[in-house]
LUMROMAR-410396 format. One record per residue (C-alpha): residue in three letters; x, y, z. Coordinates in pm, whole numbers, padded with zeros to 5 digits, always signed. Layout:
LUMROMAR-410396
ALAXYZ...
end
This chain:
LUMROMAR-410396
MET+00000+00000+00000ASN+00101+00362-00046ALA+00085+00647+00199PHE-00285+00714+00130ASP-00562+00569+00342THR-00836+00398+00145ALA-01210+00444+00175LEU-01270+00112+00001ARG-01027-00160-00111VAL-01057-00508-00258GLN-00774-00758-00284GLY-00754-01067-00505ILE-01128-01087-00579VAL-01243-01395-00773LYS-01605-01451-00876THR-01722-01739-01092PHE-02064-01809-01240PRO-02158-02125-01431ALA-01914-02150-01726VAL-01794-01791-01670ARG-01507-01656-01458ALA-01636-01300-01421LEU-01353-01171-01198ASP-01004-01317-01180ASP-00775-01193-00900VAL-00893-00831-00917SER-00755-00569-00679PHE-00883-00212-00665ASP-00906+00078-00422VAL-01059+00423-00388ARG-00914+00693-00163PRO-01114+00930+00054GLY-01213+01240-00141GLU-01118+01112-00486VAL-01317+01013-00792HIS-01179+00684-00920ALA-01318+00591-01261LEU-01358+00223-01344LEU-01364+00147-01716GLY-01394-00160-01935GLU-01595-00302-02220ASN-01936-00453-02151GLY-01868-00794-02001ALA-01531-00686-01858GLY-01650-00747-01501LYS-01727-00393-01380SER-02085-00462-01275THR-01988-00789-01105LEU-01716-00612-00906MET-01956-00337-00805LYS-02213-00592-00690VAL-01944-00758-00481LEU-01861-00422-00323ALA-02230-00352-00258GLY-02300-00687-00089MET-02510-00828-00375HIS-02257-01102-00463ARG-02027-01294-00230PRO-01679-01337-00380ASP-01539-01687-00416GLN-01197-01560-00309GLY-01047-01232-00197ARG-01097-00972+00074ILE-01286-00642+00113PHE-01170-00355+00334ILE-01379-00050+00429SER-01161+00227+00574GLU-00894-00043+00604GLU-01117-00258+00825PRO-01192-00611+00691ALA-01556-00653+00595ILE-01779-00943+00492LEU-02087-00809+00315HIS-02395-01030+00322SER-02645-00783+00174PRO-02679-00434+00025LEU-02834-00309+00349GLU-02531-00430+00544ALA-02297-00266+00292LYS-02495+00057+00323ARG-02476+00047+00704LEU-02099+00011+00673GLY-02087+00308+00438VAL-02083+00163+00085VAL-02368+00272-00144LEU-02428+00158-00503ILE-02633+00375-00737HIS-02750+00138-01008GLN-02742+00204-01381GLU-03064+00005-01418LEU-03330+00166-01203SER-03425-00040-00897LEU-03719+00167-00777ALA-04059+00061-00646GLU-04278+00229-00907GLN-04600+00225-00702MET-04445+00391-00400SER-04367+00757-00333VAL-04034+00925-00392ALA-03976+00953-00016GLU-04050+00585+00043ASN-03805+00490-00231ILE-03530+00714-00095PHE-03553+00558+00252LEU-03665+00209+00145GLY-03579-00041+00419GLU-03496+00242+00660LEU-03824+00429+00705PRO-03826+00647+01021ARG-04048+00503+01291LYS-04255+00632+01581ASN-04391+00439+01875PHE-04518+00086+01810GLY-04335+00073+01477MET-04558+00323+01297VAL-04398+00512+01009ASP-04316+00873+01098TRP-04453+01020+00775LYS-04385+01380+00874LYS-04016+01311+00933LEU-03996+01092+00621TYR-04129+01365+00394ALA-03921+01635+00561ASP-03598+01435+00530ALA-03674+01344+00169GLU-03759+01705+00083ALA-03420+01819+00217ILE-03239+01571-00008LEU-03449+01664-00313GLN-03372+02032-00258ARG-03003+01948-00241LEU-03039+01789-00586ASN-03248+02081-00720CYS-03533+01843-00806ASP-03859+01996-00925PHE-04082+01723-00780GLY-04193+01654-00425PRO-04137+01366-00184GLN-04498+01245-00210THR-04487+01210-00590ARG-04538+00853-00711VAL-04228+00725-00885GLU-04427+00585-01179ASP-04530+00941-01266LEU-04170+01056-01315SER-03962+01061-01633ILE-03661+00829-01663ALA-03426+01120-01591LYS-03615+01214-01272LYS-03623+00851-01161GLN-03244+00851-01194MET-03231+01152-00959VAL-03435+00952-00704GLU-03181+00670-00737ILE-02901+00919-00671ALA-03092+01065-00374ARG-03068+00728-00201ALA-02692+00772-00164LEU-02738+01088+00040THR-02931+00921+00322VAL-02626+00778+00501GLU-02280+00889+00612ALA-02114+00713+00322LYS-01748+00621+00306ALA-01770+00520-00061VAL-02040+00583-00322ILE-02045+00385-00647PHE-02206+00559-00945ASP-02285+00315-01229GLU-02358+00512-01551PRO-02534+00785-01349THR-02577+01033-01636ALA-02719+00792-01896SER-03069+00943-01864LEU-02991+01292-01732THR-03023+01626-01907ASP-02719+01856-01925GLN-02860+02064-01640GLU-02915+01756-01424LYS-02561+01637-01499GLU-02422+01962-01360VAL-02627+01912-01042LEU-02488+01558-01012PHE-02130+01680-01057ASP-02190+01940-00784VAL-02313+01663-00553ILE-02003+01456-00632ARG-01780+01753-00551ASP-01965+01798-00219LEU-01911+01430-00136GLN-01541+01462-00223ALA-01512+01762+00008GLN-01657+01548+00288GLY-01389+01284+00230VAL-01616+01032+00056GLY-01451+00807-00201ILE-01632+00795-00537VAL-01622+00503-00779TYR-01746+00632-01114ILE-01840+00401-01400SER-01923+00560-01732HIS-01870+00501-02103ARG-01860+00877-02163MET-01493+00967-02186GLU-01553+01342-02159GLU-01708+01289-01815ILE-01426+01061-01703PHE-01159+01313-01793ARG-01359+01598-01645ILE-01421+01466-01294SER-01190+01171-01217ASN-00856+01167-01037ARG-00755+00813-01135ILE-00872+00561-01395SER-00861+00183-01353VAL-00936-00060-01635LEU-01078-00413-01638ARG-01065-00641-01941ASP-01210-00993-01958GLY-01250-01003-01580THR-00890-00910-01504TYR-00728-00591-01374ARG-00527-00415-01647GLY-00388-00115-01466THR-00449+00225-01305LEU-00362+00561-01459GLU-00351+00913-01321THR-00613+01103-01521VAL-00392+01408-01575ASP-00114+01188-01719THR-00318+00992-01975ASN-00551+01040-02272GLU-00845+00871-02442ASP-00628+00672-02683GLU-00420+00517-02404VAL-00728+00432-02197THR-00903+00279-02500ARG-00602+00062-02584LEU-00598-00061-02226MET-00970-00138-02241ILE-00994-00322-02573GLY-00635-00420-02645ARG-00615-00218-02966SER-00647+00132-03102LEU-00999+00233-03196ASP-01086+00324-03554THR-01336+00609-03530SER-01337+00701-03899ARG-01655+00656-04096GLY-01483+00394-04312GLY-01660+00165-04553LYS-01741+00230-04915VAL-01939+00535-05017VAL-02286+00425-05122SER-02521+00632-05334THR-02862+00686-05182GLY-03167+00546-05352PRO-03527+00662-05374VAL-03716+00823-05087VAL-03854+00546-04867LEU-04028+00749-04597LYS-04165+01100-04624VAL-04362+01283-04357GLU-04537+01615-04396ASN-04657+01853-04123LEU-04672+01592-03849SER-04806+01715-03514CYS-04873+01534-03190GLY-05030+01748-02919ASP-04766+01961-02749LEU-04487+01709-02816PHE-04400+01821-03169GLU-04554+02038-03438ASN-04539+02071-03819VAL-04254+01824-03860SER-04159+01739-04219PHE-03866+01529-04342SER-03774+01237-04566VAL-03525+00951-04556GLN-03384+00766-04856ALA-03272+00410-04903GLY-02901+00386-04832GLU-02869+00676-04589VAL-02857+00736-04216LEU-03072+01031-04109GLY-02978+01160-03763PHE-03205+01342-03518TYR-03032+01554-03255GLY-03167+01775-02980LEU-03198+01826-02606VAL-03407+01592-02391GLY-03772+01682-02451ALA-03711+01824-02798GLY-03957+01573-02946ARG-03722+01329-03120THR-03837+01015-02939ALA-04201+01124-02962ILE-04170+01136-03344ALA-04027+00785-03351GLU-04305+00658-03124ALA-04570+00824-03339LEU-04430+00666-03656PHE-04436+00330-03479GLY-04798+00365-03371LEU-04730+00430-03003ARG-04869+00784-03017ARG-05168+00922-03204LEU-05091+01199-03452SER-05312+01508-03440GLN-05230+01602-03799GLY-04994+01525-04085LYS-04925+01277-04362VAL-04697+00971-04371VAL-04589+00837-04711LEU-04406+00505-04739ASN-04264+00406-05079GLY-04495+00656-05247GLN-04813+00537-05073GLU-04983+00737-04799ILE-05042+00522-04491THR-05214+00565-04155ILE-05039+00387-03869THR-05275+00289-03589SER-05063+00053-03378PRO-04713-00099-03351ARG-04846-00417-03515HIS-04969-00210-03808ALA-04634-00026-03826VAL-04445-00357-03845GLU-04681-00483-04115GLN-04611-00165-04314GLY-04235-00215-04285LEU-04134+00011-03995ALA-03918-00109-03707LEU-03820+00071-03385VAL-03522-00011-03164PRO-03640+00172-02849GLU-03453+00406-02619SER-03454+00161-02326ARG-03367-00184-02457LYS-03415-00361-02123GLU-03755-00213-02047GLN-03898-00181-02397GLY-03695-00396-02635LEU-03623-00727-02461VAL-03773-00991-02235LEU-03473-01041-02008GLY-03590-01376-01872MET-03620-01531-02219SER-03348-01682-02433CYS-03158-01504-02711ARG-03343-01712-02968ASP-03688-01640-02828ASN-03618-01265-02814MET-03489-01269-03170THR-03798-01440-03312LEU-04069-01291-03090PRO-04219-01048-03348GLN-04269-01323-03606ILE-04365-01613-03382GLY-04699-01637-03563ASN-04516-01717-03886LEU-04323-01998-03721THR-04615-02195-03580THR-04807-02489-03715GLY-05118-02533-03507PRO-05009-02511-03142PHE-04646-02592-03221VAL-04354-02356-03283SER-04090-02459-03534ASN-03782-02501-03319GLY-03563-02542-03625GLY-03705-02229-03785GLU-03633-02021-03476ILE-03278-02150-03446ALA-03211-02083-03816ILE-03320-01719-03775PHE-03110-01678-03463ASP-02801-01835-03622ARG-02829-01611-03927TYR-02844-01284-03736ARG-02598-01392-03468ASP-02343-01439-03747LEU-02450-01128-03940LEU-02428-00900-03636SER-02136-01077-03463ILE-02338-01137-03146LYS-02123-01288-02871THR-02319-01550-02680PRO-02252-01912-02576GLY-02562-02020-02770TRP-02928-01956-02839ARG-03034-02085-02496GLN-02845-01809-02314LEU-03081-01572-02128VAL-03063-01233-02295GLY-03043-01067-01952ASN-02698-01222-01908LEU-02552-01061-02221SER-02347-00741-02227GLY-02522-00418-02325GLY-02373-00418-02673ASN-02485-00773-02746GLN-02831-00703-02605GLN-02860-00409-02845LYS-02758-00633-03134ILE-03031-00880-03035VAL-03292-00600-03056ILE-03158-00487-03393GLY-03148-00846-03521LYS-03505-00903-03405TRP-03624-00625-03635LEU-03390-00700-03923ALA-03539-01049-03931MET-03871-00881-04015ARG-03706-00722-04324PRO-03820-00364-04254LYS-03817-00082-04506VAL-03724+00175-04238LEU-03519+00104-03925ILE-03550+00363-03646VAL-03286+00336-03372ASP-03334+00549-03059GLU-03016+00605-02852PRO-02828+00316-03020THR-02536+00302-02776ARG-02676+00415-02441GLY-02486+00232-02167ILE-02252+00061-02414ASP-01872+00060-02392VAL-01647+00237-02640GLY-01551-00078-02832SER-01911-00195-02873LYS-02013+00159-02967ALA-01780+00145-03266GLU-01930-00192-03365ILE-02286-00054-03348HIS-02187+00256-03547ASN-02025+00041-03816LEU-02332-00183-03821LEU-02568+00111-03878ARG-02356+00237-04165GLU-02337-00114-04315LEU-02716-00146-04297ALA-02750+00181-04488ALA-02494+00056-04739ASP-02713-00252-04786GLY-03005-00028-04885TYR-03191+00020-04558ALA-03335+00360-04472VAL-03198+00421-04121ILE-03310+00688-03873VAL-03086+00740-03569ILE-03185+00943-03262SER-02902+01025-03024SER-02820+01262-02739GLU-02445+01224-02802MET-02301+01474-03048PRO-01995+01264-03145GLU-02226+00974-03224ILE-02468+01173-03438LEU-02179+01335-03625SER-02013+00998-03679VAL-02301+00794-03821SER-02525+01045-04001ASP-02537+01142-04368ARG-02787+01416-04282ILE-02878+01562-03943ILE-03207+01717-03835ALA-03181+01949-03534MET-03484+01991-03306TYR-03580+02240-03039ARG-03901+02230-02835GLY-04091+02009-03074GLU-03989+02181-03395ILE-03726+02121-03660THR-03487+02416-03654ARG-03234+02315-03919GLU-03123+02033-04146PHE-02754+01970-04216THR-02557+01751-04452ALA-02255+01569-04311ASP-02027+01805-04506GLU-02169+02131-04370VAL-02245+02047-04008THR-02015+02167-03730GLU-02040+02134-03354ASP-02102+02508-03325ASN-02389+02535-03572LEU-02545+02215-03438VAL-02541+02347-03081GLN-02695+02673-03199ALA-02970+02486-03382ILE-03073+02271-03082SER-03065+02573-02852GLY-03314+02773-03055LEU-03046+03025-03156SER-03055+02973-03532
end
């Protein structure tokens, strides 16, 4: 050990699941008052290590120290009592309960005879919400909140105890820019109090902005720790994936074909108004804007999830009216949703069953499903999309984020759509898998698909798009070609300045 004390330290951690050695002799520490970033591709072992630290998994070998005191963690509540708090990437909230009940879940203040002290509960929760600048109250039901606001409730849980170490797992994945700044202020406050922060994110700009040190896992093993001020993105990426990353557009230049989808003057309540655009075969059309600009609402309306108040949709020269997702699929539209785990996959089902779910009716004879037909479809798109899985029986919930996203994309490609809409294609996906998804989207366009990509990440939208539509408060403000767009004029367009 060095001269620094540690808020949290693990030594020689080994964790094995059936047929998988998730962690192999991993050692890691976080010092009081520092932000220690933990990076690695999906499947590298980050989440498993964090669950070990939070008392959700017991390690097969190795030791855990909290403030240099040995600790055996049997549960998340025990870890929290000892000062280790995990803020999950995937929301773990009780949707039917109030914000206050979720913040203090398992630790509700009590009065005599075990009755809940509701006055104290709401007052304590209100104080935490004010600290996070939240615009909702402690009695609000969680199910009534947006994904971004639910994430703030998840973060609020960490502020209920005198923490020694707080683990943030992709905390900004669903936050607006304003909410991110609030989060970074909270992290700085925790640092000032001597709390050690473990920060997991695939967003390199965040890592280099707030971290003091960066540690990297690859294939379940520890690959090294770097001082943030002494390294750069290229070095970190090479450590993560074992190679330099090709971020060029690459691939052959493909001429676009005829207009596949054209929309005119689409409106949907107060979500978006008078939206008109077209997308051609062989191109990637990007939509970029702030959260709430209306991008996702347009995708959902085209897929039959929202009812249009006015406008015309023309597909391959024929005007159509889309009344439901089933009707949209029949017309040749496919949507890879913003939240793959909540909206795109059935996590408890196999890879094969997820892949073939939309067309199960075409694979049945009487009451029987063609097992061979399902496997043939899965094998084809597993090979086409380079999906890494032990086999079709593997539960999709056990795959990395990148491979889960490929399953969702493969599911819709198997339906042979005319238009593929992909909302936030790489949310929660590591840098190596991001490049694979970006290349895949460009290859699909090169194969003649009309691809629409919605993203909140400027580097992503600039990388994959042939044309970019900027939105602000439900309206299209500008349209750019890949040749004329710059970061400056794109920011102006989504800010309502152009």
